[in-house]
Structures are given as structure tokens and as C-alpha cells.
N, C-alpha and C positions, 0 to 999 in steps of 0.2 A: 889284444884284439877285441873288437866289439862287433856285435851282430846288429845289422840294420836291414831294412826291407826296401827293396826296389819298388818303384811305382807299379810294376806288374805283379806284385805280391810275393816275389821270390826273395828269400833271405840271402844275405851276403855278409861276409866277414871282412872288416876293414882294420888295418893296423892303425890303432889310435895314435901312435907316435908319428905317423906320417900326415896327420891332419894339420893343415895350415889355417883354414877358416871354415866356419859354418854360418850359412846365411838362410834366412826365410824370406821368400819374395814371390808368391806365397808358398811354393814348394821349397822344401829344405834342400839346399845344395851344400855338399861337402867338397871343399877344394883341398887337394893333397899337395904336398910340397913339390911334387913333380909337375904340377899344373893340371892334373886330371880332375874332372868334375864328376861327382856322383850325386844323383838326385834320388832322395829317399822319402819314405812316408813319415818317418819319425819327426817330431818337432825339434827345433834347435835346442830347446831346454832339455829334452830327453837325450839328445846326442851328448850334450855337455855333462849331464849326470852320468851317462855310461862311461865317458872318458875319465871322469873323476873317480868312479868306482874301479875302473881298470888300473889307474895309477895307485889307488889304495891297495888293491890286490897285489901289485908288484912290490910295494913297500913292505907288505906283510911277509913276503917270501925272502926278504933280506935277512941275513944272520945279524944278531945283535952286535953292537959295537963293543 
């Protein structure tokens, strides 16, 4: 899960595994796999960084092979 900010300033948590695309035009729009669109204050680059960090966090929780 990643935390993002709605345009009205309220924080919201999004399941990073449900993100299909992220676009900037000029507002950042997150499209989920179910077709929902979320418009947030964070830049596209910031969203990508948060998703990458989320994935790294999950991999650290896995037991060693």
C-alpha cells in the first residue's frame, strides 16, 4: 500500500498492486486495473518511486530460499 494525496489535500492509501498506469497531464492520474481513476498531487516520478519502495519492502519480508 502507498499513501498519496488527493487534490483536496486529504491523504489516501492505494494498493500499489492494483495500479495499471500513472499519467501526468498536468495532474497525476492513477488508473487502477478495475478502470477507476484517481487524481493525486504527487508527481508521476514520486508515485513510481513509492511503488518501487513498496515492492522492495515486500521482498524483504520473504524468507530466504
